[in-house]
N, C-alpha and C positions, 0 to 999 in steps of 0.2 A: 504493500500500500504506500502511496506517495506521502512523504513527510515534508513539512515546511520547517526549515532550519534557520534559526536566527542567531547570528554571531555578533557579540560585542567585538570591537576592533582592538583598542589598545589594551594589551595584557591578555588578550584572548586569541585574536587572529594574527596580530603582529606582536613581536616580542618587545622587550624594553629598550631596544635600539631601533625600533620602527622597522624591523625586518620581518618578512613573511617567511616562516619556516617552510622548506620545500615539502615537508610532510603535510603541512596544512593545505598547500596548493593541491597536492595529490588527492587528499581526502575530499576536498570540495569538488574537484573535477570528476572523481569517481562517483561521488554521490549524485551529482547532476546527470552523469551518464546513465545512472540507474533510475532516473526519473524524478528525483527529489528536487525541491526548490530550495535555493540557498540565498539568504538575505543578510546583509550586515545591519546591525541595530546598534547605533553608536551615538555618542555625544557630538561627533564631528559633523560639521556642515558639509555640503557637497563639495565646496571649494577645497576642503582639507582631505578629500579622498585621493590619495596618490594614484597615479595611473596604473601602477602594478596591482592594486586591489581589483580594479575593473578587469584587468587582463587575465586574472585567475579564471573569471567567468562567474558572474553573479546575476541573479534574477531581479535584483533591485536593492533598495536600501531604505532604512528608517534612520533619519538623521536628527540632529539637534535634541537628542534624548527623547524623541517622540513627536517633535513638532512638524516633521517632514516625512512623507511616505511616497516612495517611487516604485513602480513595477514596470519592468521592461521599457524604461524611458518615459513612461506616462506618470505624471504627478497626480497622486490620489488625494493627498492632504498636504497643506502647507500653512501652518499657523505662525504668524510673525508677531514680534513685539510691536505694539502700536507706535506710530511715529511720535506721538506725544510722550509715551513712556520712554522711548529711546532717547529723545532729546533731554528729558528730565534726568535720565541715568547718566548721560554724557556730562551734563552740567554738574551733577552731584559729584561724580568722580573727579572732574577737573577742580572743583572747589575744594575737595578734600585732598588734592595733590596726589591722587592715585593714578598710576599709568595703566593703560588698558588696550585691548584690541576688540574690534567688532567682528562678529562671525556672521557672514552672509554667504548664500550660495554663489554670490558674485565676487567673493574675495574676502580677505582678512584685512581690516583697515585699522592701523595702529595709531595711538596717540603719539605726539611728537617726541616725548621722552621715553617711550616704551623700550626702545632698543637698549638704552643705557641702564634704565632701572631694572629691566628684566634679565639682564645678562647673568648676574650671579644666581638669581632665583632659578633660572632655567638650567644652569649648571647643576644645582642641587637636585632639581627635578630629574635630569638625565642620570645623575649618580644613583638616585633612588630607583631608577628603572634599569640599573645594571652597569652603567658605564663607570670607568675608573676616573680618578681625579686627573690623571695624565691625559686621558682621552678627551676630557672636556676643557682642558686648560685654555685652548684658543677658541672655544665655541662661542659664537655670537647668537643673539636671539633669533636672527634670521636663519641660522642653521637648524635650530630646533623647531621653529614654526615656519615652514616653507610658504612663500608667497605673500608675506606681509607687505602691505602697501602703506607708505608714509606720505603724509601731505594730502590725503584724499578727504572728501567730505565726510565728516563724522556725524552729521545730522542726517539720518537715513531712515528709510521706510521698508528696508528689506532684511531686517536683522532676525536671525534665529536665536542668537545668544550674545552676551557680552562677557568677556573674561577680564579680570583685573588682578594686578599683583597686590597681595596683602602685605601691608607694612606690619600689621599685627592681626591676631584673631579677632580683635575688637572691630576691625573694619568689616569683617563678615557679619558679626552680630549687629552692628549698626545698619548695614545694608539690609539685613533681614527685617529689621524693624522699620526701615525707611521706605521699603518697596513692598507693601502688602499685596500689590496687584501683580507682582512678578514672582517667579520661582527662584529662590536664592540658594546657592550651594557653594561647595568648595571642591578643589581637586589638587592633586600634587604627586601622583605616582604611587609606587608600591607602598602599601600601608595606609593609603589615602590621607597622607599628611596634607594639611591645609597650607598650600603655598599660594594658591590663587582662589579668588572668589569668582562666581559667575552668576549672571542674571539671565533668566529665560522666561519663556511663556508659562504662565501659571496653569496649574492643574493638567499638565501633560505628563505622560509617562511612556516608557517604551511599551508597557503592557497595553495601554489604550491604543497606541499606534498599531500594534499587532492586531488588535481586535478590528480596527478600521480596515486593515488589509484583508483579513479573513472574510469580512463581510463583502468586500469588493470581489474577492476570488470565489466566493461561495464555498469556502473551505471550512473544515471543522477544527475546533480547538484541540480535539483529541489527537490530531495528527501533527502537533507542534512540538518542537524541541528547541530549547534556548540554552545558549552558552554565555557565561559571563565571569567576571572576576571582582566586581566592585559592588559597593552598597547600592549604587544607582541601578544596578542590574537585577536587584532582588525582585521588584514587581514583575519583571519579564520572566524570571525563572519561576516565580510563584504562579503566574498566569498560564504558562505553557504546560502541556501534559507532562513533559519531562524537563527538569531544570538541571543543567550540568554546570558545576563550578570548576574553574581551573584550579590546579593545585597551588598556584601563586596567589589565589584570591584572598580577600580579607576574611577575618574570623566570622563576621556575620553571614556572609554568603556561603561560606563553607558549612556553617551550622544548619542552614535551611535547605540546601540543595538536595535533590533526589539522588545525585551521583556526583562524585568528585573524581576528576581525571588528573593526569600529571600536569606539571608546569607547562606554560606556553613554550619555553625553551627546550622542553624535553618531549616534544611531539605529543603533547596532551590532547590536541584536537584530533589528530589521526587516531590515537588509541581509543578515544571516546566514540568516534564515528564507527570504528571497527566493532567495538563492543555492542553498539546499538544496532548493528546489522545494516548500516547505511551503505556499506561498501560491497555488499553481496549483490551479484547480478540477479535481476528479477526474472 
């Protein structure tokens, strides 16, 4: 029976150096050859999807942690931060002296001081994802976040999310209090350390986006399998018939998953696909 497979990207499909394990490529290609559908379900916007991900062969994506749904190049859902809220957020971040970048399907648009301010924070982020201090010694913000645009219009109506460098955890707490109409979170790599805050569309989840896609396809929830490694993936794993946590996942997702596979760097995706019978020819 055909399954619908939903893969988080960072820490699940790609490793902590933003590389796609060859075994993961093979798993996806074999599963699709057997008639299964494979989607990424990620916090990334479409502009952050490196070409290598599409080249594997995907049936579509859920982006912005659930604000965007695409199936075979057709957009099924796209919820955006309102232009009013986006302007308010940009002004608040500027007034607070916090550097940020705006995440849109049309690109990543950075504040003027983001490159300088984010340099050391993104080195910490990279090291928490597995790189050595020597490897990140000369890393710039633009090396870690490809495609950043500087000097662009920051008052936009096409935003999925806004990410900003935290000077302290209080910045996140104050943002959560100040923006009741937005979804406010944090991110920072392995262990979910709060290095960045983010602002997104309120009341969206990866689970809701999957439900929208299933309705569009006329597919059944009982045929769904989700893979993730972070707290934000928990609603997705809980919603799908089978929820698989990567071995490198945080304690909360490891505790609730139906199945735990190996780390992303240790062919965890391939082993789980094999165990679940997705690689057997039908």
